[in-house]
TORKOL-4160 file (C-alpha; in steps of 0.2 Angstrom, whole numbers, padded with zeros to 4 digits, m for minus):
410
<pt num="1" X="m0514" Y="m0290" Z="0939"/>
<pt num="2" X="m0523" Y="m0305" Z="0931"/>
<pt num="3" X="m0529" Y="m0318" Z="0943"/>
<pt num="4" X="m0521" Y="m0335" Z="0943"/>
<pt num="5" X="m0529" Y="m0348" Z="0932"/>
<pt num="6" X="m0541" Y="m0360" Z="0941"/>
<pt num="7" X="m0532" Y="m0376" Z="0946"/>
<pt num="8" X="m0544" Y="m0386" Z="0935"/>
<pt num="9" X="m0537" Y="m0377" Z="0919"/>
<pt num="10" X="m0519" Y="m0379" Z="0924"/>
<pt num="11" X="m0521" Y="m0398" Z="0927"/>
<pt num="12" X="m0531" Y="m0401" Z="0911"/>
<pt num="13" X="m0524" Y="m0416" Z="0902"/>
<pt num="14" X="m0514" Y="m0413" Z="0886"/>
<pt num="15" X="m0522" Y="m0418" Z="0870"/>
<pt num="16" X="m0520" Y="m0415" Z="0851"/>
<pt num="17" X="m0518" Y="m0397" Z="0845"/>
<pt num="18" X="m0534" Y="m0390" Z="0837"/>
<pt num="19" X="m0533" Y="m0389" Z="0818"/>
<pt num="20" X="m0537" Y="m0370" Z="0820"/>
<pt num="21" X="m0520" Y="m0368" Z="0828"/>
<pt num="22" X="m0512" Y="m0372" Z="0811"/>
<pt num="23" X="m0521" Y="m0357" Z="0803"/>
<pt num="24" X="m0513" Y="m0346" Z="0817"/>
<pt num="25" X="m0495" Y="m0352" Z="0815"/>
<pt num="26" X="m0494" Y="m0353" Z="0796"/>
<pt num="27" X="m0492" Y="m0334" Z="0793"/>
<pt num="28" X="m0478" Y="m0334" Z="0805"/>
<pt num="29" X="m0467" Y="m0347" Z="0796"/>
<pt num="30" X="m0458" Y="m0335" Z="0784"/>
<pt num="31" X="m0451" Y="m0324" Z="0798"/>
<pt num="32" X="m0449" Y="m0338" Z="0810"/>
<pt num="33" X="m0438" Y="m0347" Z="0797"/>
<pt num="34" X="m0427" Y="m0331" Z="0796"/>
<pt num="35" X="m0426" Y="m0329" Z="0815"/>
<pt num="36" X="m0421" Y="m0348" Z="0817"/>
<pt num="37" X="m0408" Y="m0346" Z="0803"/>
<pt num="38" X="m0400" Y="m0331" Z="0812"/>
<pt num="39" X="m0399" Y="m0339" Z="0829"/>
<pt num="40" X="m0393" Y="m0356" Z="0822"/>
<pt num="41" X="m0379" Y="m0348" Z="0811"/>
<pt num="42" X="m0373" Y="m0338" Z="0826"/>
<pt num="43" X="m0372" Y="m0353" Z="0837"/>
<pt num="44" X="m0365" Y="m0365" Z="0824"/>
<pt num="45" X="m0354" Y="m0355" Z="0812"/>
<pt num="46" X="m0351" Y="m0371" Z="0801"/>
<pt num="47" X="m0370" Y="m0370" Z="0796"/>
<pt num="48" X="m0367" Y="m0352" Z="0791"/>
<pt num="49" X="m0354" Y="m0358" Z="0778"/>
<pt num="50" X="m0366" Y="m0371" Z="0772"/>
<pt num="51" X="m0380" Y="m0359" Z="0769"/>
<pt num="52" X="m0368" Y="m0349" Z="0758"/>
<pt num="53" X="m0362" Y="m0364" Z="0749"/>
<pt num="54" X="m0368" Y="m0375" Z="0734"/>
<pt num="55" X="m0380" Y="m0385" Z="0745"/>
<pt num="56" X="m0388" Y="m0369" Z="0752"/>
<pt num="57" X="m0405" Y="m0372" Z="0743"/>
<pt num="58" X="m0407" Y="m0389" Z="0749"/>
<pt num="59" X="m0403" Y="m0384" Z="0767"/>
<pt num="60" X="m0416" Y="m0370" Z="0766"/>
<pt num="61" X="m0429" Y="m0381" Z="0759"/>
<pt num="62" X="m0426" Y="m0394" Z="0772"/>
<pt num="63" X="m0429" Y="m0381" Z="0786"/>
<pt num="64" X="m0444" Y="m0375" Z="0777"/>
<pt num="65" X="m0451" Y="m0392" Z="0775"/>
<pt num="66" X="m0448" Y="m0397" Z="0793"/>
<pt num="67" X="m0458" Y="m0382" Z="0800"/>
<pt num="68" X="m0471" Y="m0383" Z="0787"/>
<pt num="69" X="m0473" Y="m0402" Z="0790"/>
<pt num="70" X="m0476" Y="m0398" Z="0808"/>
<pt num="71" X="m0490" Y="m0386" Z="0804"/>
<pt num="72" X="m0497" Y="m0397" Z="0791"/>
<pt num="73" X="m0498" Y="m0411" Z="0805"/>
<pt num="74" X="m0508" Y="m0400" Z="0816"/>
<pt num="75" X="m0520" Y="m0396" Z="0802"/>
<pt num="76" X="m0521" Y="m0414" Z="0796"/>
<pt num="77" X="m0513" Y="m0427" Z="0808"/>
<pt num="78" X="m0512" Y="m0440" Z="0794"/>
<pt num="79" X="m0503" Y="m0428" Z="0782"/>
<pt num="80" X="m0489" Y="m0437" Z="0773"/>
<pt num="81" X="m0471" Y="m0432" Z="0778"/>
<pt num="82" X="m0461" Y="m0442" Z="0766"/>
<pt num="83" X="m0452" Y="m0427" Z="0758"/>
<pt num="84" X="m0448" Y="m0421" Z="0775"/>
<pt num="85" X="m0442" Y="m0438" Z="0781"/>
<pt num="86" X="m0430" Y="m0439" Z="0766"/>
<pt num="87" X="m0423" Y="m0421" Z="0769"/>
<pt num="88" X="m0419" Y="m0425" Z="0787"/>
<pt num="89" X="m0410" Y="m0441" Z="0782"/>
<pt num="90" X="m0400" Y="m0431" Z="0770"/>
<pt num="91" X="m0395" Y="m0419" Z="0784"/>
<pt num="92" X="m0389" Y="m0434" Z="0794"/>
<pt num="93" X="m0379" Y="m0441" Z="0779"/>
<pt num="94" X="m0371" Y="m0424" Z="0775"/>
<pt num="95" X="m0365" Y="m0423" Z="0793"/>
<pt num="96" X="m0357" Y="m0440" Z="0791"/>
<pt num="97" X="m0349" Y="m0435" Z="0775"/>
<pt num="98" X="m0342" Y="m0420" Z="0783"/>
<pt num="99" X="m0334" Y="m0431" Z="0797"/>
<pt num="100" X="m0344" Y="m0422" Z="0811"/>
<pt num="101" X="m0355" Y="m0429" Z="0825"/>
<pt num="102" X="m0373" Y="m0426" Z="0826"/>
<pt num="103" X="m0372" Y="m0414" Z="0840"/>
<pt num="104" X="m0372" Y="m0398" Z="0830"/>
<pt num="105" X="m0387" Y="m0404" Z="0820"/>
<pt num="106" X="m0397" Y="m0409" Z="0835"/>
<pt num="107" X="m0392" Y="m0393" Z="0843"/>
<pt num="108" X="m0399" Y="m0383" Z="0828"/>
<pt num="109" X="m0415" Y="m0393" Z="0829"/>
<pt num="110" X="m0417" Y="m0388" Z="0848"/>
<pt num="111" X="m0413" Y="m0370" Z="0844"/>
<pt num="112" X="m0427" Y="m0370" Z="0831"/>
<pt num="113" X="m0439" Y="m0378" Z="0843"/>
<pt num="114" X="m0435" Y="m0365" Z="0857"/>
<pt num="115" X="m0438" Y="m0350" Z="0845"/>
<pt num="116" X="m0454" Y="m0358" Z="0838"/>
<pt num="117" X="m0460" Y="m0360" Z="0856"/>
<pt num="118" X="m0456" Y="m0342" Z="0860"/>
<pt num="119" X="m0465" Y="m0337" Z="0845"/>
<pt num="120" X="m0480" Y="m0347" Z="0850"/>
<pt num="121" X="m0481" Y="m0339" Z="0867"/>
<pt num="122" X="m0481" Y="m0322" Z="0859"/>
<pt num="123" X="m0495" Y="m0327" Z="0847"/>
<pt num="124" X="m0504" Y="m0335" Z="0861"/>
<pt num="125" X="m0505" Y="m0319" Z="0870"/>
<pt num="126" X="m0510" Y="m0310" Z="0855"/>
<pt num="127" X="m0525" Y="m0322" Z="0852"/>
<pt num="128" X="m0528" Y="m0325" Z="0871"/>
<pt num="129" X="m0524" Y="m0343" Z="0869"/>
<pt num="130" X="m0525" Y="m0354" Z="0885"/>
<pt num="131" X="m0509" Y="m0359" Z="0894"/>
<pt num="132" X="m0514" Y="m0377" Z="0892"/>
<pt num="133" X="m0514" Y="m0375" Z="0873"/>
<pt num="134" X="m0497" Y="m0368" Z="0873"/>
<pt num="135" X="m0491" Y="m0382" Z="0884"/>
<pt num="136" X="m0498" Y="m0394" Z="0872"/>
<pt num="137" X="m0489" Y="m0385" Z="0858"/>
<pt num="138" X="m0473" Y="m0387" Z="0867"/>
<pt num="139" X="m0476" Y="m0405" Z="0871"/>
<pt num="140" X="m0480" Y="m0409" Z="0852"/>
<pt num="141" X="m0465" Y="m0398" Z="0846"/>
<pt num="142" X="m0452" Y="m0407" Z="0856"/>
<pt num="143" X="m0459" Y="m0424" Z="0852"/>
<pt num="144" X="m0458" Y="m0418" Z="0834"/>
<pt num="145" X="m0440" Y="m0413" Z="0836"/>
<pt num="146" X="m0436" Y="m0431" Z="0843"/>
<pt num="147" X="m0443" Y="m0437" Z="0826"/>
<pt num="148" X="m0432" Y="m0426" Z="0816"/>
<pt num="149" X="m0417" Y="m0431" Z="0826"/>
<pt num="150" X="m0421" Y="m0450" Z="0824"/>
<pt num="151" X="m0423" Y="m0447" Z="0805"/>
<pt num="152" X="m0406" Y="m0438" Z="0804"/>
<pt num="153" X="m0398" Y="m0452" Z="0814"/>
<pt num="154" X="m0404" Y="m0465" Z="0801"/>
<pt num="155" X="m0396" Y="m0455" Z="0787"/>
<pt num="156" X="m0380" Y="m0453" Z="0798"/>
<pt num="157" X="m0379" Y="m0471" Z="0802"/>
<pt num="158" X="m0382" Y="m0477" Z="0784"/>
<pt num="159" X="m0367" Y="m0467" Z="0778"/>
<pt num="160" X="m0356" Y="m0473" Z="0793"/>
<pt num="161" X="m0361" Y="m0491" Z="0789"/>
<pt num="162" X="m0357" Y="m0489" Z="0771"/>
<pt num="163" X="m0341" Y="m0481" Z="0775"/>
<pt num="164" X="m0336" Y="m0495" Z="0788"/>
<pt num="165" X="m0341" Y="m0508" Z="0776"/>
<pt num="166" X="m0331" Y="m0500" Z="0762"/>
<pt num="167" X="m0316" Y="m0498" Z="0773"/>
<pt num="168" X="m0317" Y="m0516" Z="0780"/>
<pt num="169" X="m0317" Y="m0522" Z="0761"/>
<pt num="170" X="m0302" Y="m0512" Z="0757"/>
<pt num="171" X="m0293" Y="m0518" Z="0772"/>
<pt num="172" X="m0297" Y="m0536" Z="0768"/>
<pt num="173" X="m0290" Y="m0533" Z="0750"/>
<pt num="174" X="m0274" Y="m0526" Z="0757"/>
<pt num="175" X="m0273" Y="m0541" Z="0768"/>
<pt num="176" X="m0275" Y="m0553" Z="0754"/>
<pt num="177" X="m0262" Y="m0544" Z="0744"/>
<pt num="178" X="m0249" Y="m0544" Z="0758"/>
<pt num="179" X="m0252" Y="m0563" Z="0761"/>
<pt num="180" X="m0250" Y="m0567" Z="0742"/>
<pt num="181" X="m0232" Y="m0569" Z="0744"/>
<pt num="182" X="m0215" Y="m0561" Z="0740"/>
<pt num="183" X="m0213" Y="m0549" Z="0731"/>
<pt num="184" X="m0228" Y="m0538" Z="0736"/>
<pt num="185" X="m0238" Y="m0531" Z="0721"/>
<pt num="186" X="m0232" Y="m0514" Z="0722"/>
<pt num="187" X="m0244" Y="m0503" Z="0712"/>
<pt num="188" X="m0260" Y="m0512" Z="0717"/>
<pt num="189" X="m0256" Y="m0512" Z="0735"/>
<pt num="190" X="m0251" Y="m0494" Z="0735"/>
<pt num="191" X="m0267" Y="m0488" Z="0727"/>
<pt num="192" X="m0277" Y="m0498" Z="0739"/>
<pt num="193" X="m0268" Y="m0491" Z="0754"/>
<pt num="194" X="m0270" Y="m0474" Z="0748"/>
<pt num="195" X="m0289" Y="m0477" Z="0747"/>
<pt num="196" X="m0290" Y="m0484" Z="0764"/>
<pt num="197" X="m0278" Y="m0472" Z="0772"/>
<pt num="198" X="m0267" Y="m0486" Z="0778"/>
<pt num="199" X="m0249" Y="m0485" Z="0779"/>
<pt num="200" X="m0238" Y="m0500" Z="0775"/>
<pt num="201" X="m0228" Y="m0504" Z="0790"/>
<pt num="202" X="m0210" Y="m0510" Z="0790"/>
<pt num="203" X="m0214" Y="m0526" Z="0801"/>
<pt num="204" X="m0230" Y="m0535" Z="0805"/>
<pt num="205" X="m0236" Y="m0549" Z="0816"/>
<pt num="206" X="m0249" Y="m0561" Z="0810"/>
<pt num="207" X="m0262" Y="m0569" Z="0821"/>
<pt num="208" X="m0271" Y="m0585" Z="0817"/>
<pt num="209" X="m0288" Y="m0587" Z="0825"/>
<pt num="210" X="m0299" Y="m0601" Z="0830"/>
<pt num="211" X="m0315" Y="m0602" Z="0818"/>
<pt num="212" X="m0328" Y="m0596" Z="0819"/>
<pt num="213" X="m0321" Y="m0579" Z="0825"/>
<pt num="214" X="m0335" Y="m0568" Z="0833"/>
<pt num="215" X="m0340" Y="m0553" Z="0822"/>
<pt num="216" X="m0339" Y="m0541" Z="0837"/>
<pt num="217" X="m0321" Y="m0544" Z="0839"/>
<pt num="218" X="m0317" Y="m0531" Z="0826"/>
<pt num="219" X="m0324" Y="m0517" Z="0837"/>
<pt num="220" X="m0311" Y="m0520" Z="0850"/>
<pt num="221" X="m0296" Y="m0519" Z="0838"/>
<pt num="222" X="m0285" Y="m0504" Z="0834"/>
<pt num="223" X="m0291" Y="m0495" Z="0818"/>
<pt num="224" X="m0275" Y="m0500" Z="0809"/>
<pt num="225" X="m0276" Y="m0519" Z="0812"/>
<pt num="226" X="m0281" Y="m0528" Z="0796"/>
<pt num="227" X="m0294" Y="m0543" Z="0799"/>
<pt num="228" X="m0302" Y="m0556" Z="0789"/>
<pt num="229" X="m0315" Y="m0564" Z="0801"/>
<pt num="230" X="m0325" Y="m0572" Z="0788"/>
<pt num="231" X="m0311" Y="m0583" Z="0781"/>
<pt num="232" X="m0312" Y="m0601" Z="0785"/>
<pt num="233" X="m0296" Y="m0598" Z="0794"/>
<pt num="234" X="m0299" Y="m0581" Z="0801"/>
<pt num="235" X="m0283" Y="m0570" Z="0804"/>
<pt num="236" X="m0277" Y="m0553" Z="0809"/>
<pt num="237" X="m0262" Y="m0542" Z="0804"/>
<pt num="238" X="m0255" Y="m0531" Z="0817"/>
<pt num="239" X="m0243" Y="m0518" Z="0812"/>
<pt num="240" X="m0227" Y="m0519" Z="0822"/>
<pt num="241" X="m0222" Y="m0531" Z="0836"/>
<pt num="242" X="m0231" Y="m0538" Z="0851"/>
<pt num="243" X="m0215" Y="m0537" Z="0861"/>
<pt num="244" X="m0206" Y="m0523" Z="0871"/>
<pt num="245" X="m0214" Y="m0507" Z="0878"/>
<pt num="246" X="m0223" Y="m0503" Z="0862"/>
<pt num="247" X="m0229" Y="m0520" Z="0859"/>
<pt num="248" X="m0236" Y="m0522" Z="0876"/>
<pt num="249" X="m0251" Y="m0510" Z="0872"/>
<pt num="250" X="m0254" Y="m0519" Z="0856"/>
<pt num="251" X="m0255" Y="m0536" Z="0866"/>
<pt num="252" X="m0266" Y="m0529" Z="0879"/>
<pt num="253" X="m0278" Y="m0523" Z="0865"/>
<pt num="254" X="m0278" Y="m0540" Z="0857"/>
<pt num="255" X="m0281" Y="m0549" Z="0873"/>
<pt num="256" X="m0296" Y="m0538" Z="0877"/>
<pt num="257" X="m0303" Y="m0539" Z="0860"/>
<pt num="258" X="m0301" Y="m0558" Z="0858"/>
<pt num="259" X="m0310" Y="m0562" Z="0875"/>
<pt num="260" X="m0312" Y="m0581" Z="0874"/>
<pt num="261" X="m0307" Y="m0583" Z="0856"/>
<pt num="262" X="m0291" Y="m0593" Z="0855"/>
<pt num="263" X="m0276" Y="m0589" Z="0844"/>
<pt num="264" X="m0258" Y="m0592" Z="0839"/>
<pt num="265" X="m0247" Y="m0577" Z="0838"/>
<pt num="266" X="m0235" Y="m0578" Z="0823"/>
<pt num="267" X="m0218" Y="m0571" Z="0822"/>
<pt num="268" X="m0215" Y="m0553" Z="0819"/>
<pt num="269" X="m0207" Y="m0552" Z="0801"/>
<pt num="270" X="m0204" Y="m0539" Z="0787"/>
<pt num="271" X="m0220" Y="m0535" Z="0779"/>
<pt num="272" X="m0215" Y="m0543" Z="0763"/>
<pt num="273" X="m0214" Y="m0560" Z="0773"/>
<pt num="274" X="m0231" Y="m0558" Z="0781"/>
<pt num="275" X="m0236" Y="m0575" Z="0773"/>
<pt num="276" X="m0223" Y="m0584" Z="0782"/>
<pt num="277" X="m0229" Y="m0577" Z="0799"/>
<pt num="278" X="m0247" Y="m0583" Z="0796"/>
<pt num="279" X="m0241" Y="m0600" Z="0789"/>
<pt num="280" X="m0232" Y="m0603" Z="0805"/>
<pt num="281" X="m0246" Y="m0597" Z="0816"/>
<pt num="282" X="m0258" Y="m0609" Z="0807"/>
<pt num="283" X="m0246" Y="m0623" Z="0809"/>
<pt num="284" X="m0246" Y="m0620" Z="0828"/>
<pt num="285" X="m0265" Y="m0622" Z="0829"/>
<pt num="286" X="m0263" Y="m0638" Z="0819"/>
<pt num="287" X="m0250" Y="m0645" Z="0831"/>
<pt num="288" X="m0261" Y="m0640" Z="0846"/>
<pt num="289" X="m0275" Y="m0650" Z="0838"/>
<pt num="290" X="m0263" Y="m0665" Z="0836"/>
<pt num="291" X="m0258" Y="m0662" Z="0854"/>
<pt num="292" X="m0240" Y="m0659" Z="0850"/>
<pt num="293" X="m0241" Y="m0641" Z="0858"/>
<pt num="294" X="m0251" Y="m0637" Z="0873"/>
<pt num="295" X="m0266" Y="m0627" Z="0871"/>
<pt num="296" X="m0268" Y="m0609" Z="0878"/>
<pt num="297" X="m0278" Y="m0593" Z="0875"/>
<pt num="298" X="m0264" Y="m0586" Z="0864"/>
<pt num="299" X="m0249" Y="m0597" Z="0860"/>
<pt num="300" X="m0234" Y="m0589" Z="0853"/>
<pt num="301" X="m0224" Y="m0596" Z="0838"/>
<pt num="302" X="m0208" Y="m0589" Z="0846"/>
<pt num="303" X="m0210" Y="m0602" Z="0860"/>
<pt num="304" X="m0210" Y="m0617" Z="0848"/>
<pt num="305" X="m0198" Y="m0613" Z="0834"/>
<pt num="306" X="m0189" Y="m0630" Z="0835"/>
<pt num="307" X="m0205" Y="m0639" Z="0835"/>
<pt num="308" X="m0211" Y="m0629" Z="0820"/>
<pt num="309" X="m0195" Y="m0633" Z="0811"/>
<pt num="310" X="m0194" Y="m0651" Z="0814"/>
<pt num="311" X="m0212" Y="m0654" Z="0810"/>
<pt num="312" X="m0214" Y="m0642" Z="0796"/>
<pt num="313" X="m0215" Y="m0656" Z="0782"/>
<pt num="314" X="m0222" Y="m0672" Z="0790"/>
<pt num="315" X="m0220" Y="m0682" Z="0774"/>
<pt num="316" X="m0202" Y="m0677" Z="0772"/>
<pt num="317" X="m0199" Y="m0680" Z="0790"/>
<pt num="318" X="m0206" Y="m0698" Z="0788"/>
<pt num="319" X="m0193" Y="m0701" Z="0774"/>
<pt num="320" X="m0179" Y="m0694" Z="0785"/>
<pt num="321" X="m0184" Y="m0705" Z="0799"/>
<pt num="322" X="m0185" Y="m0721" Z="0788"/>
<pt num="323" X="m0168" Y="m0717" Z="0781"/>
<pt num="324" X="m0159" Y="m0713" Z="0797"/>
<pt num="325" X="m0167" Y="m0726" Z="0808"/>
<pt num="326" X="m0166" Y="m0740" Z="0795"/>
<pt num="327" X="m0153" Y="m0749" Z="0805"/>
<pt num="328" X="m0166" Y="m0754" Z="0818"/>
<pt num="329" X="m0180" Y="m0757" Z="0806"/>
<pt num="330" X="m0179" Y="m0776" Z="0808"/>
<pt num="331" X="m0181" Y="m0776" Z="0826"/>
<pt num="332" X="m0198" Y="m0779" Z="0835"/>
<pt num="333" X="m0208" Y="m0765" Z="0840"/>
<pt num="334" X="m0205" Y="m0764" Z="0859"/>
<pt num="335" X="m0186" Y="m0767" Z="0857"/>
<pt num="336" X="m0185" Y="m0755" Z="0843"/>
<pt num="337" X="m0194" Y="m0742" Z="0854"/>
<pt num="338" X="m0183" Y="m0744" Z="0869"/>
<pt num="339" X="m0167" Y="m0742" Z="0858"/>
<pt num="340" X="m0173" Y="m0727" Z="0850"/>
<pt num="341" X="m0178" Y="m0718" Z="0866"/>
<pt num="342" X="m0160" Y="m0722" Z="0873"/>
<pt num="343" X="m0152" Y="m0716" Z="0857"/>
<pt num="344" X="m0162" Y="m0700" Z="0858"/>
<pt num="345" X="m0158" Y="m0696" Z="0876"/>
<pt num="346" X="m0140" Y="m0700" Z="0873"/>
<pt num="347" X="m0138" Y="m0689" Z="0858"/>
<pt num="348" X="m0147" Y="m0675" Z="0866"/>
<pt num="349" X="m0138" Y="m0675" Z="0883"/>
<pt num="350" X="m0121" Y="m0684" Z="0878"/>
<pt num="351" X="m0123" Y="m0690" Z="0896"/>
<pt num="352" X="m0115" Y="m0704" Z="0906"/>
<pt num="353" X="m0124" Y="m0721" Z="0907"/>
<pt num="354" X="m0130" Y="m0716" Z="0924"/>
<pt num="355" X="m0137" Y="m0699" Z="0918"/>
<pt num="356" X="m0146" Y="m0707" Z="0904"/>
<pt num="357" X="m0153" Y="m0721" Z="0915"/>
<pt num="358" X="m0160" Y="m0708" Z="0927"/>
<pt num="359" X="m0169" Y="m0699" Z="0913"/>
<pt num="360" X="m0176" Y="m0716" Z="0906"/>
<pt num="361" X="m0179" Y="m0723" Z="0923"/>
<pt num="362" X="m0168" Y="m0739" Z="0920"/>
<pt num="363" X="m0152" Y="m0745" Z="0927"/>
<pt num="364" X="m0135" Y="m0739" Z="0921"/>
<pt num="365" X="m0130" Y="m0756" Z="0916"/>
<pt num="366" X="m0146" Y="m0757" Z="0905"/>
<pt num="367" X="m0141" Y="m0741" Z="0896"/>
<pt num="368" X="m0123" Y="m0748" Z="0893"/>
<pt num="369" X="m0130" Y="m0764" Z="0885"/>
<pt num="370" X="m0142" Y="m0754" Z="0874"/>
<pt num="371" X="m0128" Y="m0742" Z="0869"/>
<pt num="372" X="m0117" Y="m0757" Z="0864"/>
<pt num="373" X="m0132" Y="m0764" Z="0854"/>
<pt num="374" X="m0134" Y="m0747" Z="0845"/>
<pt num="375" X="m0116" Y="m0746" Z="0841"/>
<pt num="376" X="m0117" Y="m0763" Z="0833"/>
<pt num="377" X="m0132" Y="m0758" Z="0822"/>
<pt num="378" X="m0127" Y="m0740" Z="0817"/>
<pt num="379" X="m0108" Y="m0742" Z="0817"/>
<pt num="380" X="m0099" Y="m0727" Z="0812"/>
<pt num="381" X="m0115" Y="m0717" Z="0807"/>
<pt num="382" X="m0115" Y="m0711" Z="0825"/>
<pt num="383" X="m0098" Y="m0704" Z="0824"/>
<pt num="384" X="m0101" Y="m0694" Z="0808"/>
<pt num="385" X="m0107" Y="m0677" Z="0813"/>
<pt num="386" X="m0119" Y="m0674" Z="0798"/>
<pt num="387" X="m0127" Y="m0692" Z="0800"/>
<pt num="388" X="m0128" Y="m0690" Z="0819"/>
<pt num="389" X="m0136" Y="m0673" Z="0817"/>
<pt num="390" X="m0149" Y="m0680" Z="0805"/>
<pt num="391" X="m0152" Y="m0695" Z="0816"/>
<pt num="392" X="m0155" Y="m0684" Z="0831"/>
<pt num="393" X="m0167" Y="m0673" Z="0821"/>
<pt num="394" X="m0177" Y="m0688" Z="0816"/>
<pt num="395" X="m0178" Y="m0694" Z="0834"/>
<pt num="396" X="m0183" Y="m0677" Z="0841"/>
<pt num="397" X="m0197" Y="m0675" Z="0829"/>
<pt num="398" X="m0202" Y="m0693" Z="0832"/>
<pt num="399" X="m0203" Y="m0689" Z="0851"/>
<pt num="400" X="m0213" Y="m0673" Z="0848"/>
<pt num="401" X="m0226" Y="m0683" Z="0838"/>
<pt num="402" X="m0229" Y="m0694" Z="0853"/>
<pt num="403" X="m0217" Y="m0709" Z="0847"/>
<pt num="404" X="m0227" Y="m0710" Z="0831"/>
<pt num="405" X="m0215" Y="m0718" Z="0818"/>
<pt num="406" X="m0216" Y="m0721" Z="0799"/>
<pt num="407" X="m0220" Y="m0738" Z="0792"/>
<pt num="408" X="m0206" Y="m0748" Z="0787"/>
<pt num="409" X="m0210" Y="m0746" Z="0768"/>
<pt num="410" X="m0211" Y="m0727" Z="0769"/>
């Protein structure tokens, strides 16, 4: 039985492989390639199909180039490996195109390395090579496999990036068409949806975001959520509703993805009316800026429908207020404001003088005096249901706007 190697030999530091080792390994390559092919195709049947398909020549060339490039590097460490690099990237691209992960490809690389190491040990015994040399070979071989995996990952991620960019572009185009208004552009929309694999839902919920929207937000959204985060007014389209049991999961997803980004949640509408939902959501953000609606992480349009309606057309509202409140236009500012507040509370509550006084913080007798004054100015306008409704709408809108009122010449 051979004696154990001296400790000094076992602990000898690893260094580069001697160039002569390449001359020993090169004749082994043809049979080594065949052995690797058998084991890889046995372990990964998908590669067996590829080796019999139209891309078989490229795949075989890639395997040969990878092994030959390793031996060439042993013989000449500065040998170029550009062709090998591109072939490895092509392997990665192909796996991405096939919709697979890199696990099988990386596993195939590792199988090849184990078989090559096994062969090197057999050759080592034949040529009486030192254990340190074989250990150095193993170290260099698995470092080389790491290189191959990194190159394949580059090609894989390249395709994934292109695919993601293309899908995002298709989603944005679909989103723009859906928001173009009613009716929807049928043929163009259908074609884009087929390309993107996106099914047109019956109902949608639009979300208006505060700009600028963080790019990373997209990664937290469900795949079927359409987004345009680069728009000056960034927005999302979520298929379905955010209400009820089904909507709860959607809302949780949205909340987690948004983080600190604030938004307004539009109403759930038929898909053909998506432009209405985003218009209302954006109007809510404007009213928050105007301090009409209280700010919050995610403000719902559904909680502010009356406000949205009353303030939907500020210019028209000013005209309505000027017309309906004209009987008081000749009064001084403070007196006019007091009478308008009293009229608003009375029209809203239809309460007694005591009740109106409690709301306004004045004596009931003061309320009676103001109501007589209002009756003198408005006359039968307050008994006409249509005129009374218009007056009440103008007063409510004025109150929402923080008592801003149009100029008398509006």
